[in-house]
DOMI-175210 format. One record per atom (N, C-alpha, C, O): residue in three letters; atom name; residue number from 1; x, y, z. Coordinates in steps of 0.05 Angstrom, whole numbers. Each point is the difference from the previous one (the first is absolute). Example, Ala and Ser with C-alpha at 12.3 -4.5 7.8 and 13.67 -1.06 7.14 Angstrom:
2
{r 'Ala', 'N', 1, {264, -114, 156}}
{r 'Ala', 'CA', 1, {-18, 24, 0}}
{r 'Ala', 'C', 1, {18, 24, 0}}
{r 'Ala', 'O', 1, {21, 0, 13}}
{r 'Ser', 'N', 2, {-28, 21, -27}}
{r 'Ser', 'CA', 2, {16, 24, 1}}
{r 'Ser', 'C', 2, {-15, 22, 14}}
{r 'Ser', 'O', 2, {10, 22, 4}}
END
This chain:
104
{r 'Met', 'N', 1, {17, -23, 0}}
{r 'Met', 'CA', 1, {-17, 23, 0}}
{r 'Met', 'C', 1, {18, 25, 0}}
{r 'Met', 'O', 1, {20, 1, 14}}
{r 'Phe', 'N', 2, {-28, 18, -30}}
{r 'Phe', 'CA', 2, {16, 25, -2}}
{r 'Phe', 'C', 2, {-10, 20, 20}}
{r 'Phe', 'O', 2, {-24, 3, 4}}
{r 'Glu', 'N', 3, {43, 11, 8}}
{r 'Glu', 'CA', 3, {-7, 23, 17}}
{r 'Glu', 'C', 3, {7, 25, -16}}
{r 'Glu', 'O', 3, {23, 3, -8}}
{r 'Thr', 'N', 4, {-42, 14, 3}}
{r 'Thr', 'CA', 4, {5, 24, -16}}
{r 'Thr', 'C', 4, {-5, 25, 16}}
{r 'Thr', 'O', 4, {-15, 0, 19}}
{r 'Gln', 'N', 5, {28, 21, -27}}
{r 'Gln', 'CA', 5, {-3, 26, 12}}
{r 'Gln', 'C', 5, {-26, 12, -10}}
{r 'Gln', 'O', 5, {-8, -6, -23}}
{r 'Thr', 'N', 6, {-4, 24, 39}}
{r 'Thr', 'CA', 6, {-24, 13, -9}}
{r 'Thr', 'C', 6, {5, 21, -21}}
{r 'Thr', 'O', 6, {-17, 5, -17}}
{r 'Lys', 'N', 7, {40, 9, 18}}
{r 'Lys', 'CA', 7, {6, 20, -19}}
{r 'Lys', 'C', 7, {29, -5, -10}}
{r 'Lys', 'O', 7, {19, 1, 15}}
{r 'Ser', 'N', 8, {-17, -8, -40}}
{r 'Ser', 'CA', 8, {26, -8, -12}}
{r 'Ser', 'C', 8, {15, 25, -9}}
{r 'Ser', 'O', 8, {-12, 18, -11}}
{r 'Pro', 'N', 9, {39, -18, 15}}
{r 'Pro', 'CA', 9, {16, 22, -11}}
{r 'Pro', 'C', 9, {0, -1, -30}}
{r 'Pro', 'O', 9, {-5, -21, -12}}
{r 'Val', 'N', 10, {11, 43, -1}}
{r 'Val', 'CA', 10, {1, 2, -29}}
{r 'Val', 'C', 10, {28, 7, -9}}
{r 'Val', 'O', 10, {13, 16, 13}}
{r 'Gln', 'N', 11, {-4, -29, -35}}
{r 'Gln', 'CA', 11, {26, 8, -12}}
{r 'Gln', 'C', 11, {-5, 4, -29}}
{r 'Gln', 'O', 11, {-18, -12, -12}}
{r 'Ser', 'N', 12, {35, 29, 0}}
{r 'Ser', 'CA', 12, {-3, 6, -29}}
{r 'Ser', 'C', 12, {16, -18, -19}}
{r 'Ser', 'O', 12, {-6, 0, -23}}
{r 'Asn', 'N', 13, {25, -15, 33}}
{r 'Asn', 'CA', 13, {16, -17, -17}}
{r 'Asn', 'C', 13, {-16, -25, -6}}
{r 'Asn', 'O', 13, {-8, -15, 18}}
{r 'Leu', 'N', 14, {4, 9, -44}}
{r 'Leu', 'CA', 14, {-15, -23, -8}}
{r 'Leu', 'C', 14, {17, -24, -6}}
{r 'Leu', 'O', 14, {-10, -22, -5}}
{r 'Thr', 'N', 15, {37, 25, 5}}
{r 'Thr', 'CA', 15, {18, -22, -8}}
{r 'Thr', 'C', 15, {10, -17, 23}}
{r 'Thr', 'O', 15, {7, -23, -4}}
{r 'His', 'N', 16, {-5, 35, 28}}
{r 'His', 'CA', 16, {10, -16, 23}}
{r 'His', 'C', 16, {-9, 13, 26}}
{r 'His', 'O', 16, {-9, 23, 1}}
{r 'Val', 'N', 17, {11, -38, 21}}
{r 'Val', 'CA', 17, {-6, 10, 26}}
{r 'Val', 'C', 17, {25, -4, 18}}
{r 'Val', 'O', 17, {14, -21, -3}}
{r 'Asp', 'N', 18, {-8, 40, 20}}
{r 'Asp', 'CA', 18, {21, -2, 20}}
{r 'Asp', 'C', 18, {-15, 0, 27}}
{r 'Asp', 'O', 18, {-17, 16, 5}}
{r 'Phe', 'N', 19, {25, -35, 12}}
{r 'Phe', 'CA', 19, {-13, -1, 26}}
{r 'Phe', 'C', 19, {18, -11, 21}}
{r 'Phe', 'O', 19, {20, -13, -6}}
{r 'Thr', 'N', 20, {-26, 19, 32}}
{r 'Thr', 'CA', 20, {15, -9, 23}}
{r 'Thr', 'C', 20, {-20, -13, 20}}
{r 'Thr', 'O', 20, {-24, 4, -2}}
{r 'Trp', 'N', 21, {35, -18, 21}}
{r 'Trp', 'CA', 21, {-17, -13, 21}}
{r 'Trp', 'C', 21, {16, -3, 25}}
{r 'Trp', 'O', 21, {25, 3, 0}}
{r 'Asp', 'N', 22, {-39, -10, 22}}
{r 'Asp', 'CA', 22, {13, -7, 25}}
{r 'Asp', 'C', 22, {-20, -17, 16}}
{r 'Asp', 'O', 22, {-22, -5, -9}}
{r 'Gly', 'N', 23, {30, -3, 33}}
{r 'Gly', 'CA', 23, {-18, -14, 17}}
{r 'Gly', 'C', 23, {4, -30, 2}}
{r 'Gly', 'O', 23, {-14, -14, 15}}
{r 'Phe', 'N', 24, {33, 3, -30}}
{r 'Phe', 'CA', 24, {5, -29, 1}}
{r 'Phe', 'C', 24, {20, -5, 23}}
{r 'Phe', 'O', 24, {20, 13, 3}}
{r 'Glu', 'N', 25, {-26, -34, 13}}
{r 'Glu', 'CA', 25, {18, -9, 21}}
{r 'Glu', 'C', 25, {1, -30, 1}}
{r 'Glu', 'O', 25, {-21, -13, -5}}
{r 'Asp', 'N', 26, {44, 2, 10}}
{r 'Asp', 'CA', 26, {2, -29, 1}}
{r 'Asp', 'C', 26, {24, -8, 17}}
{r 'Asp', 'O', 26, {22, 10, -4}}
{r 'Gly', 'N', 27, {-27, -27, 24}}
{r 'Gly', 'CA', 27, {22, -9, 17}}
{r 'Gly', 'C', 27, {21, -17, -14}}
{r 'Gly', 'O', 27, {22, -3, 9}}
{r 'Asp', 'N', 28, {-29, -8, -33}}
{r 'Asp', 'CA', 28, {18, -17, -15}}
{r 'Asp', 'C', 28, {15, 16, -22}}
{r 'Asp', 'O', 28, {12, -12, -17}}
{r 'Glu', 'N', 29, {-13, 38, 18}}
{r 'Glu', 'CA', 29, {14, 18, -18}}
{r 'Glu', 'C', 29, {-12, -1, -29}}
{r 'Glu', 'O', 29, {-1, -21, -12}}
{r 'Ile', 'N', 30, {-8, 44, 4}}
{r 'Ile', 'CA', 30, {-11, 2, -27}}
{r 'Ile', 'C', 30, {24, 1, -20}}
{r 'Ile', 'O', 30, {19, 15, 4}}
{r 'Leu', 'N', 31, {-21, -31, -24}}
{r 'Leu', 'CA', 31, {21, -1, -21}}
{r 'Leu', 'C', 31, {-6, 17, -24}}
{r 'Leu', 'O', 31, {18, 12, -12}}
{r 'Ser', 'N', 32, {-44, -11, 5}}
{r 'Ser', 'CA', 32, {-7, 15, -24}}
{r 'Ser', 'C', 32, {-30, 7, 0}}
{r 'Ser', 'O', 32, {-15, -10, 16}}
{r 'Tyr', 'N', 33, {8, 28, -35}}
{r 'Tyr', 'CA', 33, {-27, 8, -5}}
{r 'Tyr', 'C', 33, {-7, -7, -29}}
{r 'Tyr', 'O', 33, {17, 0, -17}}
{r 'Glu', 'N', 34, {-43, -5, 13}}
{r 'Glu', 'CA', 34, {-10, -3, -28}}
{r 'Glu', 'C', 34, {-24, 19, -4}}
{r 'Glu', 'O', 34, {-14, 6, 19}}
{r 'Thr', 'N', 35, {11, 3, -44}}
{r 'Thr', 'CA', 35, {-22, 18, -7}}
{r 'Thr', 'C', 35, {-15, -11, -24}}
{r 'Thr', 'O', 35, {11, -15, -16}}
{r 'Arg', 'N', 36, {-36, 23, 15}}
{r 'Arg', 'CA', 36, {-18, -8, -22}}
{r 'Arg', 'C', 36, {-20, 22, -5}}
{r 'Arg', 'O', 36, {-8, 14, 19}}
{r 'Leu', 'N', 37, {-1, -11, -44}}
{r 'Leu', 'CA', 37, {-19, 20, -7}}
{r 'Leu', 'C', 37, {-25, -12, -13}}
{r 'Leu', 'O', 37, {2, -19, -16}}
{r 'Trp', 'N', 38, {-25, 30, 22}}
{r 'Trp', 'CA', 38, {-26, -8, -11}}
{r 'Trp', 'C', 38, {-13, 24, -13}}
{r 'Trp', 'O', 38, {4, 23, 9}}
{r 'Lys', 'N', 39, {-18, -28, -30}}
{r 'Lys', 'CA', 39, {-19, 20, -12}}
{r 'Lys', 'C', 39, {-26, -14, -3}}
{r 'Lys', 'O', 39, {-4, -18, -16}}
{r 'Gly', 'N', 40, {-15, 25, 33}}
{r 'Gly', 'CA', 40, {-26, -14, 1}}
{r 'Gly', 'C', 40, {5, -29, 9}}
{r 'Gly', 'O', 40, {12, -4, 21}}
{r 'Glu', 'N', 41, {-22, -15, -36}}
{r 'Glu', 'CA', 41, {3, -28, 7}}
{r 'Glu', 'C', 41, {25, -13, -13}}
{r 'Glu', 'O', 41, {5, -24, 2}}
{r 'Ala', 'N', 42, {11, 41, -16}}
{r 'Ala', 'CA', 42, {23, -11, -15}}
{r 'Ala', 'C', 42, {26, 8, 13}}
{r 'Ala', 'O', 42, {4, 23, 8}}
{r 'Ile', 'N', 43, {15, -43, -6}}
{r 'Ile', 'CA', 43, {27, 6, 9}}
{r 'Ile', 'C', 43, {15, 12, -24}}
{r 'Ile', 'O', 43, {1, -12, -21}}
{r 'Ile', 'N', 44, {10, 37, 25}}
{r 'Ile', 'CA', 44, {15, 12, -22}}
{r 'Ile', 'C', 44, {30, -1, 4}}
{r 'Ile', 'O', 44, {15, 6, -18}}
{r 'Ala', 'N', 45, {-7, -13, 43}}
{r 'Ala', 'CA', 45, {28, -4, 6}}
{r 'Ala', 'C', 45, {2, -21, 21}}
{r 'Ala', 'O', 45, {-8, 5, 23}}
{r 'Pro', 'N', 46, {17, -30, -29}}
{r 'Pro', 'CA', 46, {0, -22, 19}}
{r 'Pro', 'C', 46, {20, 5, 23}}
{r 'Pro', 'O', 46, {16, 19, -1}}
{r 'Trp', 'N', 47, {-17, -37, 21}}
{r 'Trp', 'CA', 47, {19, 2, 22}}
{r 'Trp', 'C', 47, {28, 2, -10}}
{r 'Trp', 'O', 47, {9, -15, -17}}
{r 'Arg', 'N', 48, {6, 35, 28}}
{r 'Arg', 'CA', 48, {28, 3, -7}}
{r 'Arg', 'C', 48, {15, 9, 25}}
{r 'Arg', 'O', 48, {-9, 18, 15}}
{r 'Ser', 'N', 49, {32, -30, -10}}
{r 'Ser', 'CA', 49, {16, 7, 24}}
{r 'Ser', 'C', 49, {14, 27, -5}}
{r 'Ser', 'O', 49, {9, 6, -22}}
{r 'Val', 'N', 50, {-8, 10, 43}}
{r 'Val', 'CA', 50, {14, 25, 0}}
{r 'Val', 'C', 50, {23, -1, 20}}
{r 'Val', 'O', 50, {12, 21, 7}}
{r 'Gly', 'N', 51, {-5, -45, 2}}
{r 'Gly', 'CA', 51, {21, -2, 20}}
{r 'Gly', 'C', 51, {-9, 10, 27}}
{r 'Gly', 'O', 51, {-23, -3, 7}}
{r 'Phe', 'N', 52, {41, 14, 8}}
{r 'Phe', 'CA', 52, {-5, 9, 27}}
{r 'Phe', 'C', 52, {-9, 30, 2}}
{r 'Phe', 'O', 52, {-3, 10, 21}}
{r 'Arg', 'N', 53, {0, 3, -44}}
{r 'Arg', 'CA', 53, {-8, 28, 0}}
{r 'Arg', 'C', 53, {-30, 2, 7}}
{r 'Arg', 'O', 53, {-15, -19, -4}}
{r 'Asn', 'N', 54, {7, 41, 15}}
{r 'Asn', 'CA', 54, {-28, 5, 6}}
{r 'Asn', 'C', 54, {-12, 20, -20}}
{r 'Asn', 'O', 54, {-17, 17, 7}}
{r 'Ser', 'N', 55, {26, -19, -32}}
{r 'Ser', 'CA', 55, {-11, 16, -21}}
{r 'Ser', 'C', 55, {2, -15, -26}}
{r 'Ser', 'O', 55, {16, -19, -3}}
{r 'Ala', 'N', 56, {-32, 28, -17}}
{r 'Ala', 'CA', 56, {0, -14, -26}}
{r 'Ala', 'C', 56, {-9, 20, -21}}
{r 'Ala', 'O', 56, {-15, 19, 5}}
{r 'Met', 'N', 57, {23, -25, -30}}
{r 'Met', 'CA', 57, {-10, 14, -23}}
{r 'Met', 'C', 57, {-10, -23, -19}}
{r 'Met', 'O', 57, {16, -17, -7}}
{r 'Arg', 'N', 58, {-41, 18, 1}}
{r 'Arg', 'CA', 58, {-12, -21, -18}}
{r 'Arg', 'C', 58, {-13, 13, -24}}
{r 'Arg', 'O', 58, {-14, 20, 3}}
{r 'Lys', 'N', 59, {18, -31, -26}}
{r 'Lys', 'CA', 59, {-13, 9, -24}}
{r 'Lys', 'C', 59, {-30, -7, 2}}
{r 'Lys', 'O', 59, {-7, -20, 12}}
{r 'Thr', 'N', 60, {-9, 37, -25}}
{r 'Thr', 'CA', 60, {-29, -4, 1}}
{r 'Thr', 'C', 60, {-10, -4, -29}}
{r 'Thr', 'O', 60, {-11, 19, -12}}
{r 'Pro', 'N', 61, {15, -43, 1}}
{r 'Pro', 'CA', 61, {-8, -4, -28}}
{r 'Pro', 'C', 61, {-30, 0, -4}}
{r 'Pro', 'O', 61, {-16, -6, 18}}
{r 'Asn', 'N', 62, {8, 15, -42}}
{r 'Asn', 'CA', 62, {-29, 0, -8}}
{r 'Asn', 'C', 62, {-17, 16, 19}}
{r 'Asn', 'O', 62, {-23, -8, 7}}
{r 'Thr', 'N', 63, {33, 31, 2}}
{r 'Thr', 'CA', 63, {-16, 17, 17}}
{r 'Thr', 'C', 63, {-8, 26, -15}}
{r 'Thr', 'O', 63, {13, 8, -20}}
{r 'Glu', 'N', 64, {-34, 4, 29}}
{r 'Glu', 'CA', 64, {-11, 24, -12}}
{r 'Glu', 'C', 64, {-7, 21, 22}}
{r 'Glu', 'O', 64, {0, -7, 23}}
{r 'Lys', 'N', 65, {-6, 31, -32}}
{r 'Lys', 'CA', 65, {-9, 21, 18}}
{r 'Lys', 'C', 65, {-24, -10, 16}}
{r 'Lys', 'O', 65, {-19, -11, -11}}
{r 'Gly', 'N', 66, {20, 15, 37}}
{r 'Gly', 'CA', 66, {-22, -8, 17}}
{r 'Gly', 'C', 66, {1, -28, 11}}
{r 'Gly', 'O', 66, {-17, -7, 17}}
{r 'Asp', 'N', 67, {36, -9, -25}}
{r 'Asp', 'CA', 67, {2, -27, 11}}
{r 'Asp', 'C', 67, {9, 0, 29}}
{r 'Asp', 'O', 67, {16, 17, 8}}
{r 'Thr', 'N', 68, {-27, -35, 7}}
{r 'Thr', 'CA', 68, {8, -4, 28}}
{r 'Thr', 'C', 68, {18, -25, 1}}
{r 'Thr', 'O', 68, {-8, -21, -9}}
{r 'Ile', 'N', 69, {31, 24, 20}}
{r 'Ile', 'CA', 69, {20, -22, 2}}
{r 'Ile', 'C', 69, {2, -8, 30}}
{r 'Ile', 'O', 69, {2, 17, 17}}
{r 'Leu', 'N', 70, {-4, -43, -12}}
{r 'Leu', 'CA', 70, {4, -11, 27}}
{r 'Leu', 'C', 70, {28, -10, 2}}
{r 'Leu', 'O', 70, {9, -16, -15}}
{r 'Leu', 'N', 71, {6, 27, 35}}
{r 'Leu', 'CA', 71, {28, -7, 5}}
{r 'Leu', 'C', 71, {0, -19, 23}}
{r 'Leu', 'O', 71, {-12, 5, 21}}
{r 'Glu', 'N', 72, {26, -28, -24}}
{r 'Glu', 'CA', 72, {2, -20, 22}}
{r 'Glu', 'C', 72, {29, -5, 7}}
{r 'Glu', 'O', 72, {18, 1, -17}}
{r 'Val', 'N', 73, {-13, -5, 43}}
{r 'Val', 'CA', 73, {27, -6, 10}}
{r 'Val', 'C', 73, {-2, -22, 20}}
{r 'Val', 'O', 73, {-19, -1, 16}}
{r 'Arg', 'N', 74, {39, -17, -16}}
{r 'Arg', 'CA', 74, {2, -21, 20}}
{r 'Arg', 'C', 74, {30, -3, 7}}
{r 'Arg', 'O', 74, {17, 5, -17}}
{r 'Ala', 'N', 75, {-12, -15, 41}}
{r 'Ala', 'CA', 75, {27, -5, 9}}
{r 'Ala', 'C', 75, {6, -30, 0}}
{r 'Ala', 'O', 75, {-19, -16, 3}}
{r 'Ile', 'N', 76, {44, 9, -7}}
{r 'Ile', 'CA', 76, {8, -28, 2}}
{r 'Ile', 'C', 76, {23, -2, 20}}
{r 'Ile', 'O', 76, {20, 15, -2}}
{r 'Asn', 'N', 77, {-23, -33, 21}}
{r 'Asn', 'CA', 77, {21, -3, 21}}
{r 'Asn', 'C', 77, {21, -21, -8}}
{r 'Asn', 'O', 77, {-3, -13, -21}}
{r 'Asn', 'N', 78, {23, 10, 38}}
{r 'Asn', 'CA', 78, {22, -19, -7}}
{r 'Asn', 'C', 78, {-9, -29, 1}}
{r 'Asn', 'O', 78, {15, -18, -8}}
{r 'Gly', 'N', 79, {-39, 12, 18}}
{r 'Gly', 'CA', 79, {-11, -27, -2}}
{r 'Gly', 'C', 79, {-16, -5, -25}}
{r 'Gly', 'O', 79, {-10, -22, -4}}
{r 'Gly', 'N', 80, {8, 43, -13}}
{r 'Gly', 'CA', 80, {-15, -2, -25}}
{r 'Gly', 'C', 80, {-30, 5, 3}}
{r 'Gly', 'O', 80, {-15, -4, -19}}
{r 'Tyr', 'N', 81, {6, 12, 43}}
{r 'Tyr', 'CA', 81, {-28, 5, 5}}
{r 'Tyr', 'C', 81, {-7, 28, -9}}
{r 'Tyr', 'O', 81, {15, 19, 3}}
{r 'Lys', 'N', 82, {-39, -17, -15}}
{r 'Lys', 'CA', 82, {-10, 26, -10}}
{r 'Lys', 'C', 82, {-20, 12, 19}}
{r 'Lys', 'O', 82, {-17, -14, 11}}
{r 'Ser', 'N', 83, {19, 40, -7}}
{r 'Ser', 'CA', 83, {-19, 14, 17}}
{r 'Ser', 'C', 83, {-27, 4, -13}}
{r 'Ser', 'O', 83, {-4, -7, -24}}
{r 'Arg', 'N', 84, {-15, 17, 39}}
{r 'Arg', 'CA', 84, {-25, 8, -12}}
{r 'Arg', 'C', 84, {6, 24, -18}}
{r 'Arg', 'O', 84, {20, 14, 5}}
{r 'Val', 'N', 85, {-37, -9, -24}}
{r 'Val', 'CA', 85, {4, 21, -19}}
{r 'Val', 'C', 85, {-11, 26, 11}}
{r 'Val', 'O', 85, {-22, 1, 11}}
{r 'Ile', 'N', 86, {37, 21, -14}}
{r 'Ile', 'CA', 86, {-10, 27, 5}}
{r 'Ile', 'C', 86, {-5, 13, -27}}
{r 'Ile', 'O', 86, {13, -7, -20}}
{r 'Asn', 'N', 87, {-31, 26, 18}}
{r 'Asn', 'CA', 87, {-6, 12, -26}}
{r 'Asn', 'C', 87, {-10, 28, 3}}
{r 'Asn', 'O', 87, {-8, 9, 22}}
{r 'Ala', 'N', 88, {8, 5, -44}}
{r 'Ala', 'CA', 88, {-10, 27, -3}}
{r 'Ala', 'C', 88, {-7, 5, -29}}
{r 'Ala', 'O', 88, {10, -14, -18}}
{r 'Ser', 'N', 89, {-28, 33, 14}}
{r 'Ser', 'CA', 89, {-8, 6, -28}}
{r 'Ser', 'C', 89, {10, 27, -8}}
{r 'Ser', 'O', 89, {4, 18, 17}}
{r 'Ile', 'N', 90, {0, -14, -42}}
{r 'Ile', 'CA', 90, {8, 26, -12}}
{r 'Ile', 'C', 90, {-15, 3, -26}}
{r 'Ile', 'O', 90, {-3, -19, -15}}
{r 'Val', 'N', 91, {-5, 44, 10}}
{r 'Val', 'CA', 91, {-14, 6, -25}}
{r 'Val', 'C', 91, {20, 13, -19}}
{r 'Val', 'O', 91, {14, 18, 8}}
{r 'Leu', 'N', 92, {-14, -27, -33}}
{r 'Leu', 'CA', 92, {17, 12, -21}}
{r 'Leu', 'C', 92, {-17, 20, -15}}
{r 'Leu', 'O', 92, {-20, -7, -12}}
{r 'Asp', 'N', 93, {29, 32, 11}}
{r 'Asp', 'CA', 93, {-16, 21, -14}}
{r 'Asp', 'C', 93, {18, 23, -7}}
{r 'Asp', 'O', 93, {8, 15, 18}}
{r 'Asn', 'N', 94, {-3, -11, -44}}
{r 'Asn', 'CA', 94, {17, 22, -8}}
{r 'Asn', 'C', 94, {-15, 22, -14}}
{r 'Asn', 'O', 94, {11, 17, -14}}
{r 'Arg', 'N', 95, {-38, -16, 19}}
{r 'Arg', 'CA', 95, {-16, 22, -11}}
{r 'Arg', 'C', 95, {4, 25, 16}}
{r 'Arg', 'O', 95, {3, -1, 24}}
{r 'Pro', 'N', 96, {-2, 25, -37}}
{r 'Pro', 'CA', 96, {2, 25, 15}}
{r 'Pro', 'C', 96, {-26, 5, 15}}
{r 'Pro', 'O', 96, {-21, -10, -8}}
{r 'Pro', 'N', 97, {22, 26, 29}}
{r 'Pro', 'CA', 97, {-25, 6, 15}}
{r 'Pro', 'C', 97, {-19, 16, -18}}
{r 'Pro', 'O', 97, {8, 16, -17}}
{r 'Ala', 'N', 98, {-34, -21, 21}}
{r 'Ala', 'CA', 98, {-20, 15, -14}}
{r 'Ala', 'C', 98, {-5, 27, 14}}
{r 'Ala', 'O', 98, {-1, 1, 24}}
{r 'Leu', 'N', 99, {-3, 19, -40}}
{r 'Leu', 'CA', 99, {-6, 27, 12}}
{r 'Leu', 'C', 99, {-30, 3, 2}}
{r 'Leu', 'O', 99, {-15, -7, -19}}
{r 'Thr', 'N', 100, {6, 17, 41}}
{r 'Thr', 'CA', 100, {-28, 5, 4}}
{r 'Thr', 'C', 100, {-3, 28, 11}}
{r 'Thr', 'O', 100, {18, 12, 11}}
{r 'Gly', 'N', 101, {-42, -1, -14}}
{r 'Gly', 'CA', 101, {-5, 27, 11}}
{r 'Gly', 'C', 101, {5, 22, -20}}
{r 'Gly', 'O', 101, {6, -5, -23}}
{r 'Asn', 'N', 102, {-8, 29, 33}}
{r 'Asn', 'CA', 102, {3, 24, -17}}
{r 'Asn', 'C', 102, {25, 15, 9}}
{r 'Asn', 'O', 102, {6, 1, 24}}
{r 'Ile', 'N', 103, {7, 12, -42}}
{r 'Ile', 'CA', 103, {22, 18, 6}}
{r 'Ile', 'C', 103, {-11, 28, 2}}
{r 'Ile', 'O', 103, {-12, 10, -19}}
{r 'Pro', 'N', 104, {16, 4, 42}}
{r 'Pro', 'CA', 104, {-11, 27, 3}}
{r 'Pro', 'C', 104, {13, 20, -17}}
{r 'Pro', 'O', 104, {-7, 24, 0}}
END
């Protein structure tokens, strides 16, 4: 089951996402993190290791203005066990803001 935020941040870059995370703890020492991206019900970037960094840059193939991307991260410890997945959503939108109202 996915846990999503009620209001997703927006970014203008449609080709990739840069993101960071924290909050993983493990008594057996975390060896690496993996990330994955979803667009709707489709995986657009499968699980990929980013090593021991708490940040990643992932390409966002086949995305358009207004798409919401779900970012997932999990940790792997030195026993090979994988943590539960944490996630967040981001909206891709490079449209300029619309002007409303009158200029005095």
